[in-house]
N, C-alpha and C positions, 0 to 999 in steps of 0.2 A: 285457166288456173295458173297461178304463179306461185312458186315456192321460193321464198327468200331465206337464205341460210346465213348463219352467224359468220362464216368465213368470207362473206361478201359475194358468194356465187348465187346464181339464179337458175331455176329450172322452169321452163315454160311448157305448158300443155295447151294445145289449141286444136281445133277440129278440122283444120285444113289438111289436105293431102299433098305431100311433096312429090311432084311428078317432073322434076327437072326445071321448074319455073322459078326456083329460088325462094320459095315461100318461107322455108325455115330461116334462111339468111335474112330475109326482110323482117321477120318477127324478131330476130336477134337484134337487128339494127334499131328497130323501133324501141324495144326494151332498153337497149343501151342508151339511147337518147333520152328517154323518159327518166331513167334511173341515174343517168350521169356516170355510168361506169363503162369500162372497156368491154368489147364484144367477147373477149376470151374468158370472161367470167360467166357468160350466159350460155346455157345449153337447152336444147329442145328435146323433150321426151317423145318416145314413139306414140303414135296415136292410139287411143284406147276409148272405146265407148263407155267404159266404166268411169272414166274421168270426165269426158266430154260426150255425154249421150246426145243423140238426135242432132248431130252436126249437119249442116246444110251441104249442098253440092260444092265441090271445088271446081270452079269454072272461071277461066280468063282472069282478069285482074280484080274481079270482085272479091276474090278470096283475100287478097292483100288488104283491101279496104275493110272488109268485114272482120277478119281475124286480127288485123293490125289494130283496129279500134278497140276490139275486145281485150287485147293485151294491154293497151294503153289505159283503159278504164279499170281493168283488174289491178294493175300496178298502182294506179292513183288511189283506188279504194284501199288496197293493202297498206300503203304508206300512211294514209290518213288514219286508219284503224290502229296502226302501230304507235302513233303519237298520243292516242287516248290513254 
């Protein structure tokens, strides 16, 4: 889930678990590139099964690929819907 705020900031929710592998940083970098904004405007929320239920395992680099693509698709969908 991606929250886009009027002040230009972004709050990301994803199902991956940060265990020192830099997952949150990678999600911020992906969102920054897709949105074309600086990384200081993007924040990652704490994990919550209320927001992202039934998340898969966090294992090796598959988490970056899976959650990174989810962030990318979610941002794309959100920006398309905002134009309607």
